[in-house]
C-alpha positions, -999 to 999 in steps of 0.1 A, spaced: 0 0 0 12 35 -8 -3 66 10 -12 99 -6 16 115 13 41 90 -2 27 96 -37 33 134 -33 67 129 -18 80 107 -45 65 126 -73 80 158 -60 114 142 -55 120 140 -92 142 169 -107 120 199 -119 87 183 -109 57 205 -101 25 200 -85 -8 217 -95 -45 212 -100 -59 193 -130 -97 196 -128 -106 176 -97 -73 160 -93 -38 169 -85 -13 167 -114 24 162 -112 44 177 -142 78 180 -158 83 208 -183 45 214 -183 39 177 -193 18 157 -169 34 125 -158 8 116 -131 -26 127 -118 -37 118 -82 -74 112 -75 -74 112 -37 -112 104 -34 -107 71 -53 -71 65 -39 -58 61 -74 -29 76 -94 -30 77 -132 4 74 -149 16 75 -185 34 44 -197 46 35 -232 28 9 -253 54 -16 -242 53 -8 -205 16 -6 -199 8 -43 -207 38 -55 -186 25 -37 -155 -11 -46 -163 -2 -83 -167 15 -82 -133 -18 -77 -117 -50 -64 -132 -63 -55 -97 -33 -31 -92 -27 -17 -127 -52 -13 -154 -57 8 -185 -78 39 -182 -111 29 -197 -113 54 -226 -91 67 -254 -66 79 -229 -59 43 -218 -52 33 -253 -24 61 -252 -7 44 -222 -26 61 -193 -27 35 -166 -45 36 -133 -26 25 -102 -47 13 -71 -28 29 -43 -43 6 -16 -30 -25 -34 4 -17 -49 37 -26 -34 59 5 -27 88 -10 -49 65 -16 -79 49 18 -75 82 36 -74 93 18 -106 61 27 -124 60 64 -114 97 68 -123 90 54 -158 61 78 -162 83 107 -151 110 97 -175 86 92 -204 73 128 -199 107 142 -194 121 128 -226 90 136 -246 95 164 -272 71 193 -274 
């Protein structure tokens, strides 16, 4: 299990990460690009994975990682169930999402 405080602490530990609102959620960004959105009410985090990374995480446990159920999910956006994810797996997934956004060209 990963707490809301742990999510925020890890997300903000990445170089040049910023936190701000995104509709009803909290977003975490690098160079104005969102790498994660936090839904505190649902205790979920949405992260952006590549088309190769997403199925790997989702296959590890559909109850922990699953594709966002719309067109965003087809683009790699993945829901992480914070109450079920192991801290080590969570850290790996969030780091990948951050790196994907940091490397993305405008």
